[in-house]
Backbone as a ProteinNet text record, in pm:
[ID]
protein_1_A
[PRIMARY]
XXXXXXXXXXXXXXXXXXXXXXXXXXXXXXXXXXXXXXXXXXXXXXXXXXXXXXXXXXXXXXXXXXXXXXXXXXXXXXXXXXXXXXXXXXXXXXXXXXXXXXXXX
[TERTIARY]
75.1	-10.2	73.7	49.1	140.7	137.4	247.7	214.8	157.3	71.4	30.1	11.1	102.6	86.1	-24.1	-112	-193.8	-189.1	-150.3	-157.7	-311.4	-423	-561.4	-622.8	-555	-609.8	-781	-832.4	-973.1	-1061.1	-967.4	-1059.2	-1085.4	-1260	-1310.2	-1217.1	-1146.4	-1080.8	-986.9	-916.4	-755.6	-747.6	-681.5	-673.1	-511	-437.6	-298.1	-210.9	-266.1	-201	-185.1	-277	-308.7	-451.2	-509.2	-642.7	-696	-817.1	-910	-989.5	-1000.4	-1060.5	-945.8	-1016.2	-933.3	-923.8	-921.4	-888.7	-923	-828.2	-865.2	-865.7	-926	-928.8	-877	-720.1	-694.4	-733.1	-786.1	-838.2	-731	-765.6	-701.6	-658.1	-700.4	-717.3	-590.4	-588.3	-508.3	-366.5	-338.2	-289.7	-119.6	-65.8	75.8	159.9	80.5	190.1	88.9	152	33.3	-79.1	-36	-186.2	-282	-296.4	-402.4	-442.2	-375.5	-468	-562.9	-627.3	-686	-719.6	-752.1	-809.6	-937.6	-1005.6	-1102.6	-1224.4	-1149.6	-1242.5	-1217	-1215	-1153.5	-1334	-1346.5	-1481.7	-1411	-1524	-1482	-1564.7	-1468.8	-1526.5	-1640.6	-1654	-1829.5	-1922.3	-1902.4	-1994.6	-2016	-2154.4	-2154.1	-2220	-2183.9	-2209.6	-2225	-2315.6	-2314.8	-2282.1	-2256.6	-2276.8	-2181.4	-2042.3	-1911.9	-1872.3	-1923.4	-1881.8	-1744.7	-1703.4	-1615.8	-1471.4	-1501.1	-1397.4	-1369.7	-1231.8	-1195.3	-1092.6	-981.1	-869.1	-782.8	-765	-661.9	-492.1	-462.7	-312.2	-265.4	-129	-12.1	-41.3	-41.5	-85.3	-266.5	-262.6	-397.9	-390.2	-541.9	-494.3	-544.9	-491.8	-516.5	-503.3	-636.6	-717.8	-688.6	-604.4	-559.9	-583.2	-652.4	-681.3	-533.4	-477	-339.1	-242.8	-330.3	-254	-90	-78.7	59.3	211.4	118.9	131.6	296.4	356.7	511.6	458	372.5	339.6	241.8	164.2	16.9	34.1	-19.1	-21	-127.7	-196.8	-318.5	-474.6	-442.5	-520.4	-463.4	-361.6	-327.8	-193.7	-210.4	-104.8	46.3	156.4	261.1	348.9	366.3	443.9	477.9	617.4	607.4	542.5	548.4	489.1	439.3	302.2	254.7	259.3	184.1	188.9	55.5	-17.5	-191.7	-183.7	-155.7	-141.8	-266.4	-263	-404.1	-438.3	-357.1	-371.1	-527.7	-648.3	-728.2	-795.8	-789.5	-921.4	-1046.3	-1143.5	-1294.4	-1360.5	-1286.3	-1322.3	-1202.6	-1197.3	-1167.1	-1022.7	-1084.9	-1029.4	-908.9	-906.5	-793.8	-640.4	-705.2	-588.3	-529.9	-420.9	-341.2	-265.4	-253.7	-146.8	14.4	66.8	151.1	293.8	256.3	393.2	394.7	278.7	293.1	422.4	435	545.7	537.8	562.4	540.2	655.6	540.6	608.2	669.2
-109.8	0.1	92.4	223.5	328.4	408.5	471.7	612.7	738	765.9	917	1042	1096.8	1302.9	1347.8	1429.7	1511.5	1664.1	1736.9	1887.1	1961.3	1864.2	1895.8	1928.3	2089.9	2114.1	2101.1	2198.6	2165.1	2053.5	1949.8	1826.8	1761.1	1714.1	1707.4	1570.9	1506	1386.4	1436.3	1511.5	1598.1	1618.6	1563	1597.1	1634.7	1711.9	1775.6	1685.1	1674.1	1625.3	1442.1	1434.1	1283.1	1265	1167	1128	973.7	1070.8	997.8	872.9	846.7	744.4	622.1	482.3	399.1	344	451.6	369.9	500.1	550.8	667.8	573.8	696.1	592.6	716.8	667.5	772.8	748.7	832.8	855.1	876.6	846.8	855.2	807.6	700.6	594.7	565.8	677.5	689.1	779.3	847.6	906.8	914.8	1033.9	1023.4	1085.4	1204.9	1261.4	1278.4	1360.9	1367.3	1446.3	1560.6	1654.6	1607.5	1443	1405.9	1274.9	1289.2	1256.7	1279.6	1225.4	1293.3	1221.9	1280.8	1198.3	1207.4	1094.9	1059.6	1045.6	1036	1022.6	1178.3	1301.1	1432.6	1468	1513.5	1580.3	1710.5	1810.4	1943.9	2001.9	2020.1	2055.5	2119.6	2206.7	2270.2	2194.6	2113.9	1991.2	1925.4	1913.8	1855.7	1736.8	1638.7	1542.2	1481.8	1404.8	1410.9	1240.3	1137.5	1037.4	965.4	972.8	924.4	845.8	698.8	586.2	511.1	597.9	561.1	617.8	673.1	766.2	704.4	717.9	650.6	737.2	697.4	822.9	847.1	974	994	880	844.4	778	781.9	768.4	776.1	690.5	541.8	484.8	472.9	439.8	415.6	358	260.3	173.4	272.2	252.1	326.5	249.9	259.7	190.6	277.2	225.3	326.2	264.6	336.1	338.5	365.4	474.2	497	402	365.1	213.4	249.6	374.4	413.2	446.2	410.8	435.1	337.9	375	242.4	233.2	250.9	182.8	117.5	117.7	75.5	-86.8	-173	-318.7	-406.2	-412.7	-487.8	-361.4	-258.9	-153.3	-92.1	-134.9	-99.1	-42.2	24.3	157.3	82.9	5	-4.2	70.2	172.5	272	275.1	335.8	332	439.5	552.5	622.4	779.7	809.5	884.9	1048.9	1170.9	1271.9	1254.8	1347.1	1399.7	1563.8	1609.4	1814.5	1843.2	1953.5	1996.2	2152.2	2218.2	2290.2	2428.5	2441.2	2539.7	2450.1	2334.2	2273.3	2269.7	2296.8	2309.4	2134.9	2117.3	2001.3	1879.8	1721.3	1639.9	1683.5	1767.6	1747.8	1858.3	1926.5	2017.3	1895.9	1802.8	1712.6	1641.6	1596.8	1506.8	1414.5	1314.6	1203	1306.8	1343.3	1388.1	1286.4	1181	1087.4	1004.6	1044.2	951.3	926.1	808.4	819.4	736.1	767.6	680	579.5	500.2	319.5	344.5
1.9	6.5	3.1	-126.7	-126.5	4.6	54.7	135.6	33.1	70.4	-5.3	103.1	-9.1	54.3	-51.5	19.8	-37.9	-32.1	-143.6	-79.2	-180.8	-198.8	-220.7	-128.1	-27.4	93.5	90.3	-30	-9.3	-71.5	-39	-41.4	70	92.6	229.6	279.1	240.2	323.1	318.6	280.3	311.4	485.2	561.7	639.7	739.6	712	704.9	614.6	517	402.7	380.2	457.1	449.8	418.2	350.7	338.5	434.4	426.9	540.4	440.1	332.8	247.1	270.4	273.6	284.2	149.9	10	-92.1	-176.9	-291.8	-369.2	-503.9	-620.2	-756.7	-840.7	-906	-1003	-1126.6	-1186.7	-1325.9	-1402.5	-1544.1	-1638.6	-1763.4	-1805.6	-1904.4	-1946.6	-2045.7	-2148.6	-2138.8	-1985.6	-1958	-1992.8	-2047.8	-2090.4	-2026.6	-1940	-1848.6	-1703.7	-1561.5	-1459.7	-1498.9	-1582.4	-1606.2	-1681.9	-1707.3	-1778	-1684.7	-1555	-1446.5	-1355	-1266.4	-1152.2	-1038.3	-942	-805.3	-853.2	-894.9	-871.1	-786.7	-664.5	-521.4	-457.8	-545	-476.2	-437.4	-304.7	-307.1	-227.4	-311.2	-257.9	-112.4	-3.7	131.2	111.3	9.9	43.1	32.8	-51.9	-73.8	105.8	130.1	228.1	247.8	357.6	374.4	475.4	544.9	719.1	732.8	632.6	639.7	550.3	624.3	504.6	560.2	487	514.1	474.4	364.1	320.5	413.3	482.1	552.6	662.8	668.8	845.7	857.5	943.5	980.2	916.5	890.2	771.4	840.8	733.4	737.9	657.3	643.3	539.7	472.3	473.8	344.7	296.9	181.2	118.3	-3	17.8	-132.1	-217.8	-369.5	-484.4	-582	-625.9	-770.7	-883.6	-948.4	-1051.8	-1199.9	-1310.2	-1445	-1521.9	-1480.8	-1543.3	-1615.1	-1751.6	-1818.5	-1824.8	-1870.6	-1884.8	-1788.7	-1673.8	-1584.1	-1530.6	-1514.5	-1469.3	-1321.5	-1260.8	-1130.5	-1140.4	-1213.6	-1268.2	-1250.8	-1161.8	-1193.1	-1171	-1285	-1278.5	-1186.1	-1224.5	-1191.3	-1015.1	-985.3	-846.9	-873.4	-767.3	-777.9	-725.1	-709.6	-682.9	-614.1	-635.6	-621.5	-435.5	-399.9	-250.5	-200.5	-262.5	-214.3	-365.4	-326.6	-425.3	-370.6	-470.8	-440	-495.4	-508	-530.7	-518.9	-628.6	-632.3	-682.2	-638	-713.2	-615.3	-542.4	-445.9	-501.1	-445.5	-474.7	-592.3	-605.2	-732	-659.8	-721	-681.2	-761	-844.1	-873	-966.5	-961.2	-941	-1095	-1201.2	-1287	-1284.7	-1169.1	-1123.5	-1043.9	-1018.7	-937.9	-1042.1	-1003.2	-1054.2	-948	-1007	-934.4	-983.1	-944.9	-970.1	-1002.8	-942.6	-911.6	-1070.5	-1124.6	-1278.5	-1331.4	-1373.1	-1430.9	-1593	-1723.3	-1809.7	-1832.3	-1860.7	-1867.8	-1967.2
[MASK]
+++++++++++++++++++++++++++++++++++++++++++++++++++++++++++++++++++++++++++++++++++++++++++++++++++++++++

């Protein structure tokens, strides 16, 4: 399970640069670079939700489902990197986020 650092401070799941989801989804099946990926699990803090069954305690390690077929770390749609960075400071949608650790195969 990769260590995840998230700089998307306005994501509802971000807690001190850690993610409170048990698993995130990295989208961008045909990505050729980090800008073509995004965190499909992003949820803007402004969106209210009262019962988040997916949430847990923010931890350093998070399961990562990855559809970026061309990423060197993708192993059968699971990220096998030791650590990844999710970027997108100030983003209001998932499209404004990215897996900054994407590496072309």
